[in-house]
C-alpha positions, 0 to 999 in steps of 0.5 A: 399542780402535782409537780408543784406539790411534790416540790413543796414536799421535798423542800419540807423534808430538807428543812426538817433534816436541816433542823434535826442536824441543827438540834444535834449540833445544839445538843452537842453545844448543850453538852459542852454548855453543861460542862461549862463551869468545869471545862471552861474553868479548866480551860481558863485555868490552863490559860492562866497557867500558861499565860505567865510563860507566854508573857515572858515570850511576848515581852522578849518579842517586844524589843522592836517596840517603839514605845519606851514605857513598854515592858522591855522597851528600854533595851535599845538604850542599853544597846546604845551604851554597849555600841558606844563603848564598842565605837570608842574601842574601834576609834582607839584601834584606828588611832593605834594604826595611825601611830604605827604608820607614823612610826614606820614612816619616820623609821624609813625616812631616818634609814633613807637619810643616813644612807644617802647622807653618808654617800653625799658627804664622800663626794667632792664639794660642788653645787650638786653636793650642796643641793643634794644635802638640802634635799636630804635635809628636807627628808630629815625635817619630814622625819622629825615632823612624823616622829613628833606626830607619832609622839603626840598621838601616843601621849595626847590621844591614845593614852587618854582614850585608854584611860577613859575606857579603863574608867568607864568600861569594865568587861567581863569574860562571860557576861556583859560589861559592868556598866551595861549590866548596871544600866539594865538593872536600873531599868528593870528596877524601875519597871518591876512593880509596873511589870507585875501589875501589867502582867495582871492586867494582861491576864484579866484582859485575856479572861475578859476577851474569852468571856466575851467570845463565849457570850457572843456565841451563846447569844447567837445560839439562843437566837437561832433556837428561838427562831426554830419552831422544831425545838422544844421549849425546854431546849430553848430554855437551856440556850437562854440559861446558857446565855445568862450564865455567859453574861454573868461571867462576862460582867465578872471578868470585865470588872476584874479587868477594869480593876486591874487597869485602875491599879495599874494607872495608880502606878503610872506616875511613879513608873514614869518618874523612875524610868525618866530618871534612869533614862536621863542618867543614860543620856548624861553618859552618852553625852559624856561619851559623845563629847569625849569622842569628838574631842579625841577626833578633834585632837587627832585632826590638830596633830595631823594638821601640823604636817600640812602647816609646818613652817620650817618644812615650808621654808625648806621647800621654798629654799629648795625651789630657789636653789634648784632654779637653773643658775649657770653661775654656780655651774660655771663656778664648779667648772672653774674650780675643777679647771684650777685643780685638775685642768689647764689653770692648775699650778704647774712647776716647770723644769728649771735649773736647780743648783746643788745645795748640800742638805740632809739626805735619807740613805735608806728606804721606808721599807719595813725593817727589823725593830731597833735597826740603826740608820746613819744620816749625814748632816753638814754644818756651816759656820757664820762665814758659810764654810763647812766646819764639820759634819755629824751623824746624830740621833733625832726624835720628832719631839727633841732638839739636836745639840752638840757639846760645847767643846772646841772641835777642829773643822775636820773632826767628824761627829758621828751619832746613831739613829734608831728607827722603829719601823714597826710603828713608823716612828723614830726613837731617840738613842743616846748620842755617841760622838767619836772625836779624832782630833790631833790638833784643835785649832778652832772652836765651835760654839754651842749648836742647837737644832733650831739654828741650821738643821731641820727634821727630815721625813724619809721618802716613800719607798726610797729603795725603788729609786736609782741606787746611785741617786740620793732621794729628795727629802721634804721638811716638815710643814705645819700640820693641817686637817684633811678629809678622806675621799676614798677608802684605803686598806693599809698594805704595810704596818707603817701605813694608815688605813683610810675610811671615806668621809673621816678626817685625818691630820696631815703632817707632811707630804706628798713626796715624789711618789705622792705619799704623805705622812699623817696621824690618825687616832694618835698613830702616825703612818703613810697614806696616798696623798691623792686620797685626801683633800685639805679642809 
């Protein structure tokens, strides 16, 4: 029994200590409650003062909101317009790179074609040369296609994109583009009145929630005080008064809060209408950009599809495929042509008896001599009976006729003339004919003689001086000129020779002589060249 009594006494003491501690806490609360009107109001004022700054921060943090009508919820639409312009700029850059690729590829194909075309033109005509040229023609057609693609990309796509960006995007060095700022300003104007009232609602809501927390705390303290018998009635009355004051403040803040909400809802209709109008304008701009972007990409696809569906290029490949099919007939033709030109089937002049026929013979070499040197050339004339009447040495030119005076001359009278040879230019120049007559007794007469009757213009042989001194060099009469193609390059060694370039054309006047030299004309200049270096066309 004694132990039980001691335990009860100890428990009572602990309860009293707890009650005293609670009273002290209540006194502290009373002190704070007593200064409620001042401190709480100050705190509320502080909250109100800082709420404006906090609202801005809160609004900035709302960029990830999913509601379009929230304050700042329009920013995703502004970002979409900005991203759309950047996307179109990226497409423009891509198109430029594709155009550069087409430009470089077409240039490479052109260089490739020029290089190998000149090489193939210098080859002898054969089946390989024909097919080789066809392969090069395919590369030239491909170059034309890629150059056309480059031009179409530049004219039809790139310039159009550049014009669209110029009209719809005006960038700024230090701010966003003009169009982006216009969209953002339109949304801000639509939200201006709503935002102002919304901030009032947020402020009233914070005040109401703060009053509700204080009212709940005062209610709990009042209940604890009423259940504590150790507290005096005066202390319990103070807790009750504090609770009543918190209730009144709660009712006031609730009324202000509801009134702010009512005013906000009055602005809702106009706010929604203005926001929808701005949004629809953004949608139209985005629709325009989407259609334009799709149109440009579609045009790029159509331009590039010309490479795959080029009719002429396809025909070229089909023809090449047919020509490159193994056909022994063409190979045999090449072999037969070679045999006819350079093989056993070529035309051969076998040695045969050649009777002596008096003719105009060259007695000088075509070696380089002094300008204006006189060369004597002998010519024998016959009468109608085939008898030698007289011989002359006359001056001749490539474009003049040789005539003799209409004077009666005895058959034994020689007629002598001079030929002036301009070796520097490889041509014969005309000198006045000088005839010396030694006649004692004219017994017969010779009719007028023209160049077209019996004589021929003779071209001296190449390097005649290298032949045997005792032999007269054979001469060759002028043939009809023909055009030939140069097969190999040749650099002139003398002034009376012509330099040749592989692939060019030259007019052959005569030749070849026994040393295989021909006389030709190139760029209105006459000269000698190796006969084997050209081929008749």
